[in-house]
C-alpha positions in Angstrom: 73.4 113.0 154.4 76.8 114.4 153.1 76.7 117.9 151.4 79.2 118.7 149.3 80.1 122.6 148.3 82.0 124.2 145.4 84.9 122.2 144.2 83.5 118.8 145.8 80.6 118.9 144.0 82.5 119.3 140.6 85.0 116.7 141.5 82.0 114.3 142.4 80.6 115.0 139.2 83.9 114.5 137.2 84.5 111.1 139.5 80.8 110.2 138.1 81.5 110.9 134.7 84.9 109.1 134.8 83.0 105.9 136.0 80.6 105.9 133.3 82.9 104.3 130.5 82.7 105.2 127.9 82.3 109.0 127.7 80.8 110.9 125.0 81.6 114.5 123.6 78.5 115.8 125.4 79.4 114.4 128.8 83.1 116.0 128.0 81.3 119.3 126.8 79.1 119.4 130.2 81.8 118.6 132.7 82.0 121.4 135.4 85.0 123.6 134.6 87.9 122.8 137.4 90.6 124.9 135.3 92.0 121.8 134.0 92.5 120.9 130.1 91.3 117.6 129.3 91.1 115.2 126.2 88.7 112.6 125.2 90.5 109.5 124.2 88.1 106.6 123.1 85.7 107.5 125.6 88.3 107.7 128.3 88.9 111.4 129.9 92.6 112.3 130.2 94.0 115.1 132.0 96.7 117.2 129.9 99.8 118.1 131.1 100.6 121.3 133.0 100.0 124.7 131.1 102.4 125.2 128.4 105.7 127.2 129.4 106.3 130.7 128.1 108.8 129.5 125.7 106.0 126.7 124.2 103.3 129.7 123.8 106.2 132.0 122.4 106.8 129.2 119.8 103.3 128.5 119.0 102.7 132.3 118.4 105.9 132.6 116.2 104.5 129.8 114.1 100.9 130.9 114.0 102.2 134.4 112.9 104.2 132.7 110.1 101.6 130.5 108.7 99.2 133.6 108.8 101.8 135.7 107.1 102.2 133.3 104.2 99.2 131.3 103.9 96.1 133.3 104.9 94.4 133.5 101.7 93.9 130.2 102.0 94.0 128.4 105.4 92.7 129.5 108.9 94.7 128.6 111.8 93.3 128.0 115.4 95.4 127.8 118.4 95.0 125.9 121.4 92.8 125.5 123.7 90.4 124.4 120.6 88.6 121.3 120.7 88.9 118.8 117.8 86.0 116.5 117.4 87.2 113.7 115.8 84.4 111.5 116.7 81.8 111.1 119.6 84.4 109.5 121.9 87.6 111.3 120.5 88.4 115.0 121.1 91.9 116.3 121.0 93.5 119.7 121.7 96.3 120.1 119.1 98.5 123.1 119.8 97.7 124.4 116.4 95.2 123.6 113.6 95.1 124.8 110.2 91.7 124.4 108.1 91.5 125.1 104.6 89.1 128.2 103.6 87.0 125.8 101.3 86.5 123.4 104.2 85.3 126.2 106.6 81.5 125.5 106.5 82.2 121.7 106.6 84.4 121.5 109.7 84.3 124.7 112.0 81.2 124.8 114.0 80.1 126.7 117.5 81.7 123.9 119.6 84.8 123.5 117.9 86.3 121.8 115.0 84.4 119.0 114.0 86.1 116.3 111.8 89.7 116.4 110.2 91.6 119.3 110.0 94.0 119.9 107.3 97.2 119.9 109.3 98.1 119.6 113.2 100.8 121.2 115.0 102.2 119.4 118.5 105.2 121.4 120.3 107.0 119.0 122.6 107.4 119.9 126.0 108.9 117.7 129.1 105.4 116.6 129.9 104.1 115.8 126.8 106.7 113.6 124.7 104.9 110.6 125.2 101.5 111.7 124.4 102.3 113.6 121.3 104.3 111.1 119.9 102.4 108.0 120.6 98.9 108.9 121.9 98.0 112.0 119.7 99.9 110.3 116.6 97.7 107.2 116.7 94.6 109.6 116.8 95.9 111.6 114.1 96.6 108.3 111.7 93.2 106.7 112.7 91.2 109.9 111.6 93.5 110.7 108.5 95.0 113.6 109.4 96.9 114.5 105.8 99.7 116.2 107.6 101.2 116.2 110.9 104.0 118.3 112.4 106.0 118.2 115.7 107.9 120.9 116.6 110.8 119.8 119.0 112.5 122.7 120.8 115.1 120.8 122.6 116.8 119.9 119.2 115.6 122.8 117.5 113.9 120.6 114.7 110.5 120.4 113.0 109.3 116.7 112.0 106.9 116.5 109.3 104.6 113.7 109.0 102.8 112.9 105.7 99.8 110.6 105.8 100.6 107.4 103.5 98.6 104.3 103.4 96.9 104.7 106.4 100.2 105.6 108.3 102.7 108.4 109.1 106.4 107.1 107.4 109.5 108.2 109.0 109.1 112.1 108.8 111.1 114.9 106.8 113.3 116.7 109.6 113.7 120.3 109.2 116.6 121.8 111.2 118.5 125.0 111.2 117.7 127.0 107.7 116.2 124.3 106.3 113.1 125.8 104.0 110.2 123.7 105.0 108.4 122.2 102.2 104.7 120.9 102.0 102.7 120.2 98.9 99.8 120.7 100.9 101.1 123.8 102.3 102.7 125.3 99.3 102.5 128.7 100.6 104.6 128.0 103.8 108.0 129.6 103.5 110.0 129.8 106.7 112.7 127.4 108.4 113.0 126.6 112.0 115.5 129.2 112.7 113.2 131.9 111.4 111.1 130.7 114.6 113.8 129.8 117.2 115.5 133.1 116.3 112.8 135.3 117.7 112.2 133.4 121.0 114.3 135.2 124.2 116.0 133.1 126.3 114.1 133.1 129.7 116.3 134.0 132.7 116.7 131.2 135.3 114.6 131.6 138.6 
């Protein structure tokens, strides 16, 4: 008999779960912690990209603070890692999530956010472009997220997608000093330069 210890036990449990297609939220929630982050996509466990960079985290923090300053009376902001449980076999972890206070008891549960939030924000990194622009966007359309932002630090832009007839049309693109306009979040009053000007340059290694 082979005896597995420590990480080997965890790896075997995770391998067993991955082989049992499709996975459910219960499987996902009961996985042993191996230090990685995962999402559940149509019952398939997906390993997320490496931990966000310091620049990514600073941008996330700045956006969170701006939205909190502008919209705290109406919205609660959650930052990753936070499970957004769209369905029993679909769990996503956006970088930022907004829930209107009127919907707090409807969607905010002890295990995470259950259902469709009012806004999700993804901040692109070299490792996440395909996932954010394709896989995650499909989930957000399928579960009818009414507004979705992609922050593109490399191009110093914010792309705003507004759900329309079960799809996201071409986005509104905000650059430099363009004030972000949102019918859903009329409280928002910042531009992408407000965010980026507070992000210090990180010295090369």
